[in-house]
N, C-alpha and C positions, 0 to 999 in steps of 0.2 A: 643589744649587747648580751652575749652569753655570760655564763658564770666564769670567774677567773680560773686560769690554768692552775692546776694543783689543788683546787678546792674539792673537797669530798662532800657529797650530799649524804650526810650521816643521818639526817632526820627523815624518817619515812612514816609520816603520821597515818596514812591510809593502811599501810602494811601492819603497823602496830595495832591499830583499831580492829582490823580484820582478824589478826591473830588472837586478840583478846576475845572477840565475838565467837570465833570458831572453837576456841578452847574452853569457853565458859560452860558451866554445867558438868565439870569433870571430864570434858572431852567428848561428851555425848554427841554434840553437833558434828564434830570431826568424824566420829565413827559412822554417823548417818551418811555424810558426804562420801566417805570412802566406800561404804556399802553400795551406794548408787553408782559410783565409778566402776566398781567391780561388776555389778549387774550389767552395765552397758558393755563392758569388755567381754563378758560371757555371751552377750547377744551378737557379738561380732563388730562392735563399733571400733574402727581402727584408731581413731584419735584417743579413745579411752585406753586401748591396748598400749599405744605408744606412751601415753602418760604414765601408766603403771610400770612399763619396762624402763622408762627413763628414770623413774624414782628408785627402782630396785637395782638396776645395773649401771645407771649413769648414761648420759647421752653418748652415742657412738662417735668416735673421732672421725672428722671429715678427712677423707683421703684427697691428696693433692696430686693430680695427674700432670705429668710433664712429658710431652712428646719429644722434647729436644734432648732429654737426658739419655745417655747410653747406659746399658746394663753394666754393672761392675765387672762381670766376667769378660767383657770386651775391652776393658781399659787396660793400658799397660801399667807396669809398676811405677814408671815415672809419673804418669798422669795421676795415679792414686796418691803418691807421695805429695804432689803439688796440692791436691785437695786437702790432705791432712795438714799441710803446712800453711794453708790459708790462701791458696791460689797459685797461679803461675808466677815465675820470677819476674817476667817482663810486666811493666805497668799496664793497666787496662786503659782503653781509650778514654779520652776526656768525656765527661758527661755532657749531654746536649743542653742541660739546664744550668742556671747560675748557681754557684756555691753560696751557701748562707753561713757556713761555719768551717772551721779547719783551715789548714795552710793553703794559700793560693798556689796553684801550679804555674801561674803566669811567670815568664822570665822577666826579671827586673834588670834594667840597665843602670849602671852607676855613672855619674858625671865626673 
């Protein structure tokens, strides 16, 4: 059984101990580690270069490619307004999976 939904793993003992060990001695160890990383990057180690760039500029955003999407310039004003308003006025087809929440779309008969 996994941890309960909503629980947050706030305790990170390994990270805490590693941070204390690296920063001990006035940060001398951290400087040594960073110097080695920079030396590897200067020698052309791509992983070291990526690590430095990720720390300086942040990781690049992953692009999501969609081949089914039409360019905005090819869409009519009506289509664009539908997108802005949250989709077309007609309801979407029923999902092929069972609903687990929300109102049921099934028609109810009264007796």
